[in-house]
Backbone as a printed PyTorch tensor [residue, N CA C, xyz], in Angstrom:
tensor([[[-45.6410,  27.3880, -36.2850],
         [-44.5780,  26.4160, -36.0900],
         [-43.3340,  27.1050, -35.5730]],

        [[-42.4910,  26.3300, -34.9640],
         [-41.2420,  26.8290, -34.4360],
         [-40.3420,  27.2410, -35.5950]],

        [[-39.8390,  28.4660, -35.5670],
         [-39.0440,  28.9740, -36.6910],
         [-37.7660,  28.1760, -36.9060]],

        [[-37.1890,  27.5860, -35.8460],
         [-36.0000,  26.7570, -36.0270],
         [-36.3150,  25.5270, -36.8720]],

        [[-37.4990,  24.9480, -36.6620],
         [-37.9060,  23.7890, -37.4480],
         [-38.1750,  24.1830, -38.8880]],

        [[-38.7890,  25.3370, -39.0790],
         [-39.1290,  25.7880, -40.4230],
         [-37.8970,  26.0300, -41.2790]],

        [[-36.7610,  26.2670, -40.6570],
         [-35.5190,  26.5250, -41.3900],
         [-34.8100,  25.2490, -41.8120]],

        [[-35.3070,  24.0940, -41.3880],
         [-34.6700,  22.8270, -41.7330],
         [-35.5930,  22.0500, -42.6680]],

        [[-35.2910,  22.0470, -43.9690],
         [-36.1820,  21.3990, -44.9360],
         [-36.3800,  19.9030, -44.6780]],

        [[-35.3560,  19.2310, -44.1880],
         [-35.4690,  17.7960, -43.9210],
         [-36.4680,  17.5260, -42.7960]],

        [[-36.3950,  18.3260, -41.7460],
         [-37.3320,  18.1700, -40.6350],
         [-38.7420,  18.5140, -41.0940]],

        [[-38.8890,  19.5850, -41.8590],
         [-40.2060,  19.9750, -42.3440],
         [-40.8150,  18.8850, -43.2240]],

        [[-40.0020,  18.2430, -44.0400],
         [-40.4920,  17.1600, -44.8880],
         [-40.9990,  15.9960, -44.0320]],

        [[-40.2770,  15.6650, -42.9850],
         [-40.6940,  14.5800, -42.0920],
         [-41.9820,  14.9460, -41.3570]],

        [[-42.1050,  16.1930, -40.9340],
         [-43.3160,  16.6330, -40.2500],
         [-44.5190,  16.6050, -41.1910]],

        [[-44.3140,  16.9810, -42.4400],
         [-45.3850,  16.9040, -43.4290],
         [-45.7930,  15.4510, -43.6600]],

        [[-44.8080,  14.5700, -43.6560],
         [-45.0680,  13.1340, -43.8270],
         [-45.9200,  12.6120, -42.6660]],

        [[-45.6120,  13.0530, -41.4460],
         [-46.3850,  12.6370, -40.2740],
         [-47.8300,  13.1140, -40.4000]],

        [[-48.0150,  14.3720, -40.7800],
         [-49.3660,  14.9230, -40.9340],
         [-50.1520,  14.1470, -41.9810]],

        [[-49.5190,  13.8570, -43.1040],
         [-50.1770,  13.1060, -44.1760],
         [-50.5040,  11.6880, -43.7200]],

        [[-49.5780,  11.0550, -43.0180],
         [-49.7800,   9.6920, -42.5300],
         [-50.9700,   9.6300, -41.5820]],

        [[-51.0590,  10.5840, -40.6680],
         [-52.1790,  10.6220, -39.7250],
         [-53.4970,  10.7350, -40.4960]],

        [[-53.5530,  11.6360, -41.4570],
         [-54.7780,  11.8210, -42.2380],
         [-55.1200,  10.5620, -43.0270]],

        [[-54.1370,   9.9710, -43.6810],
         [-54.3810,   8.7600, -44.4670],
         [-54.8900,   7.6260, -43.5850]],

        [[-54.2880,   7.4720, -42.4270],
         [-54.7110,   6.3960, -41.5290],
         [-56.1090,   6.6560, -40.9700]],

        [[-56.4340,   7.9040, -40.7150],
         [-57.7850,   8.2470, -40.2470],
         [-58.8010,   7.9250, -41.3390]],

        [[-58.4910,   8.3060, -42.5730],
         [-59.3970,   8.0260, -43.6830],
         [-59.5110,   6.5270, -43.9340]],

        [[-58.4090,   5.8160, -43.8110],
         [-58.4230,   4.3550, -43.9770],
         [-59.3260,   3.7050, -42.9280]],

        [[-59.3080,   4.2740, -41.7250],
         [-60.1520,   3.7590, -40.6440],
         [-61.6060,   4.1950, -40.8080]],

        [[-61.8500,   5.0740, -41.7890],
         [-63.1900,   5.5800, -42.0880],
         [-63.8350,   6.2550, -40.8780]],

        [[-63.0300,   7.1210, -40.2430],
         [-63.5800,   7.9090, -39.1410],
         [-63.3470,   9.3940, -39.4180]],

        [[-64.2090,  10.1990, -38.8670],
         [-64.1160,  11.6460, -39.0710],
         [-63.0730,  12.2440, -38.1370]],

        [[-62.7260,  13.4860, -38.4120],
         [-61.8130,  14.1940, -37.5110],
         [-62.4260,  14.3110, -36.1250]],

        [[-63.7260,  14.5160, -36.0710],
         [-64.3950,  14.6440, -34.7690],
         [-64.2980,  13.3390, -33.9920]],

        [[-64.5530,  12.2130, -34.6560],
         [-64.4580,  10.9180, -33.9770],
         [-63.0360,  10.6500, -33.4950]],

        [[-62.0510,  10.9590, -34.3420],
         [-60.6640,  10.7830, -33.9300],
         [-60.3520,  11.6650, -32.7330]],

        [[-60.8040,  12.9020, -32.7910],
         [-60.5540,  13.8290, -31.6860],
         [-61.1590,  13.3070, -30.3860]],

        [[-62.3940,  12.8370, -30.4400],
         [-63.0430,  12.2980, -29.2400],
         [-62.2960,  11.0820, -28.6970]],

        [[-61.8940,  10.1770, -29.5960],
         [-61.1790,   8.9700, -29.1740],
         [-59.7920,   9.2690, -28.6090]],

        [[-59.1910,  10.3510, -29.0820],
         [-57.8390,  10.7090, -28.6290],
         [-57.8560,  11.7180, -27.4860]],

        [[-59.0350,  12.2250, -27.1450],
         [-59.1130,  13.2240, -26.0800],
         [-58.5960,  14.5850, -26.5080]],

        [[-58.8030,  14.9110, -27.7790],
         [-58.3390,  16.1830, -28.3380],
         [-59.5280,  16.9110, -28.9550]],

        [[-59.3100,  18.1290, -29.3880],
         [-60.3690,  18.8560, -30.0790],
         [-60.2940,  18.5600, -31.5770]],

        [[-61.4190,  18.7110, -32.2480],
         [-61.4480,  18.5170, -33.6980],
         [-60.5460,  19.5360, -34.3740]],

        [[-60.4900,  20.7450, -33.8320],
         [-59.6300,  21.7850, -34.3850],
         [-58.1560,  21.3800, -34.2930]],

        [[-57.8000,  20.7160, -33.1950],
         [-56.4240,  20.2610, -33.0100],
         [-56.0640,  19.2220, -34.0870]],

        [[-56.9750,  18.2710, -34.3190],
         [-56.7410,  17.2560, -35.3550],
         [-56.6130,  17.9300, -36.7220]],

        [[-57.5200,  18.8600, -37.0250],
         [-57.4600,  19.5710, -38.3050],
         [-56.1220,  20.2940, -38.4550]],

        [[-55.6880,  20.9780, -37.3970],
         [-54.4360,  21.7380, -37.4510],
         [-53.2360,  20.8370, -37.6850]],

        [[-53.2610,  19.6420, -37.1070],
         [-52.1650,  18.6860, -37.3110],
         [-52.1920,  18.1530, -38.7320]],

        [[-53.3720,  17.6980, -39.1800],
         [-53.4760,  17.1210, -40.5270],
         [-53.1520,  18.1350, -41.6230]],

        [[-53.4530,  19.3950, -41.3780],
         [-53.1890,  20.4220, -42.4000],
         [-51.7650,  20.9720, -42.3110]],

        [[-50.9970,  20.5110, -41.3260],
         [-49.6090,  20.9510, -41.1990],
         [-49.4490,  22.2810, -40.4920]],

        [[-50.5300,  22.8080, -39.9350],
         [-50.4480,  24.0730, -39.2160],
         [-49.8660,  23.9040, -37.8260]],

        [[-49.9570,  22.6940, -37.2910],
         [-49.4720,  22.4090, -35.9390],
         [-48.6250,  21.1660, -35.9400]],

        [[-47.5880,  21.1570, -35.1520],
         [-46.7460,  19.9890, -34.9720],
         [-47.2160,  19.2850, -33.7050]],

        [[-47.6060,  18.0080, -33.8240],
         [-48.0730,  17.3320, -32.6150],
         [-46.9210,  17.0380, -31.6540]],

        [[-47.1580,  17.2780, -30.3760],
         [-46.1860,  16.8640, -29.3690],
         [-46.1860,  15.3450, -29.3440]],

        [[-45.1650,  14.7560, -28.7760],
         [-45.0530,  13.3040, -28.7340],
         [-46.2780,  12.6790, -28.0640]],

        [[-46.7110,  13.2390, -26.9440],
         [-47.8780,  12.7020, -26.2510],
         [-49.1230,  12.7470, -27.1090]],

        [[-49.2960,  13.8380, -27.8320],
         [-50.4490,  13.9810, -28.7300],
         [-50.3650,  12.9620, -29.8580]],

        [[-49.1860,  12.8110, -30.4270],
         [-48.9720,  11.8410, -31.5050],
         [-49.3140,  10.4350, -31.0220]],

        [[-48.8840,  10.0980, -29.8050],
         [-49.1530,   8.7640, -29.2630],
         [-50.6490,   8.5730, -28.9800]],

        [[-51.3330,   9.6190, -28.5380],
         [-52.7920,   9.5380, -28.3300],
         [-53.5010,   9.2580, -29.6560]],

        [[-53.0600,   9.9410, -30.7010],
         [-53.6670,   9.7500, -32.0200],
         [-53.4160,   8.3300, -32.5110]],

        [[-52.1980,   7.8440, -32.3500],
         [-51.8750,   6.4770, -32.7660],
         [-52.7320,   5.4740, -32.0040]],

        [[-52.8720,   5.6750, -30.6970],
         [-53.6850,   4.7680, -29.8920],
         [-55.1380,   4.8030, -30.3490]],

        [[-55.6630,   5.9990, -30.6170],
         [-57.0490,   6.1400, -31.0650],
         [-57.2790,   5.4700, -32.4130]],

        [[-56.2450,   5.4020, -33.2430],
         [-56.3390,   4.7600, -34.5560],
         [-55.8590,   3.3120, -34.5330]],

        [[-55.4820,   2.8210, -33.3440],
         [-54.9450,   1.4540, -33.1810],
         [-53.7360,   1.2240, -34.0880]],

        [[-52.8200,   2.1800, -34.0700],
         [-51.6240,   2.1150, -34.9130],
         [-50.3730,   1.9980, -34.0640]],

        [[-49.4050,   1.2960, -34.5830],
         [-48.0890,   1.2460, -33.9660],
         [-47.2940,   2.4300, -34.5300]],

        [[-46.9140,   3.3940, -33.6820],
         [-46.2050,   4.5650, -34.2110],
         [-44.8810,   4.2230, -34.8860]],

        [[-44.3000,   3.0860, -34.5510],
         [-43.0340,   2.6970, -35.1730],
         [-43.1930,   2.4670, -36.6710]],

        [[-44.4130,   2.1440, -37.1040],
         [-44.6580,   1.9160, -38.5320],
         [-44.2900,   3.1360, -39.3600]],

        [[-44.4800,   4.3000, -38.7840],
         [-44.1780,   5.5450, -39.4870],
         [-42.6810,   5.7060, -39.7410]],

        [[-41.8770,   5.0810, -38.9020],
         [-40.4390,   5.2990, -38.9700],
         [-39.6820,   4.1260, -39.5730]],

        [[-40.3750,   3.3040, -40.3750],
         [-39.7030,   2.2010, -41.0610],
         [-38.6650,   2.7570, -42.0270]],

        [[-37.5640,   2.0600, -42.1640],
         [-36.5920,   2.5030, -43.1770],
         [-37.2260,   2.4330, -44.5690]],

        [[-36.9780,   3.4300, -45.4050],
         [-37.5840,   3.4510, -46.7480],
         [-37.3120,   2.1840, -47.5580]],

        [[-36.1150,   1.5950, -47.4300],
         [-35.8000,   0.3870, -48.1900],
         [-36.7180,  -0.7650, -47.7850]],

        [[-37.0400,  -0.8620, -46.5130],
         [-37.9280,  -1.9150, -46.0330],
         [-39.3310,  -1.7200, -46.6120]],

        [[-39.7880,  -0.4750, -46.6490],
         [-41.1040,  -0.1860, -47.2330],
         [-41.1120,  -0.5170, -48.7130]],

        [[-40.0550,  -0.1420, -49.4120],
         [-39.9840,  -0.4290, -50.8520],
         [-40.0120,  -1.9280, -51.1130]],

        [[-39.2850,  -2.6880, -50.3120],
         [-39.2650,  -4.1350, -50.4910],
         [-40.6500,  -4.7180, -50.2480]],

        [[-41.3410,  -4.2280, -49.2280],
         [-42.7000,  -4.7030, -48.9640],
         [-43.6190,  -4.3610, -50.1310]],

        [[-43.4720,  -3.1600, -50.6900],
         [-44.2800,  -2.7630, -51.8470],
         [-43.9850,  -3.6590, -53.0440]],

        [[-42.7090,  -3.9420, -53.2750],
         [-42.3390,  -4.8330, -54.3790],
         [-42.9480,  -6.2110, -54.1840]],

        [[-42.8480,  -6.7430, -52.9760],
         [-43.3980,  -8.0670, -52.6810],
         [-44.9060,  -8.0950, -52.9150]],

        [[-45.5860,  -7.0390, -52.5140],
         [-47.0350,  -6.9550, -52.7090],
         [-47.3700,  -6.9330, -54.1970]],

        [[-46.6450,  -6.1330, -54.9580],
         [-46.8880,  -6.0430, -56.4020],
         [-46.6290,  -7.3910, -57.0680]],

        [[-45.5410,  -8.0510, -56.6900],
         [-45.2290,  -9.3560, -57.2740],
         [-46.2950, -10.3910, -56.9270]],

        [[-46.8080, -10.3330, -55.7260],
         [-47.8740, -11.2540, -55.3250],
         [-49.1240, -11.0230, -56.1550]],

        [[-49.4750,  -9.7580, -56.3440],
         [-50.6620,  -9.4280, -57.1410],
         [-50.4570,  -9.8540, -58.5880]],

        [[-49.2910,  -9.5560, -59.1420],
         [-49.0190,  -9.9430, -60.5260],
         [-49.0140, -11.4590, -60.6840]],

        [[-48.4990, -12.1690, -59.6860],
         [-48.4650, -13.6310, -59.7220],
         [-49.8490, -14.2370, -59.8280]],

        [[-50.8290, -13.5730, -59.2940],
         [-52.2130, -14.0840, -59.3610],
         [-52.7590, -14.0050, -60.7760]],

        [[-52.2390, -13.0830, -61.5700],
         [-52.7780, -12.8750, -62.9080],
         [-51.8970, -13.4370, -64.0100]],

        [[-50.7460, -13.9580, -63.6850],
         [-49.8500, -14.5100, -64.7250],
         [-49.8930, -16.0020, -64.7410]]])
């Protein structure tokens, strides 16, 4: 990784979040790293390196991965408060079914 990025904990946290999000979405789609790599036009090693945090995906690579997973990349950048509200609404809906 770029040493300038490694010196900024906030950026590193966001990059780790991106790597985790990609892996979670791949697993949710129930596809292997190899299948994702083929669909995105990348190598399986490249996908592994991104998911494990060893490599930072370039914007083009990130967009290829999102397209291969049929994801809107903007979803990753939702404001945390909006995500929390959606989570609360989901929990309340589930609880409402049982109360």
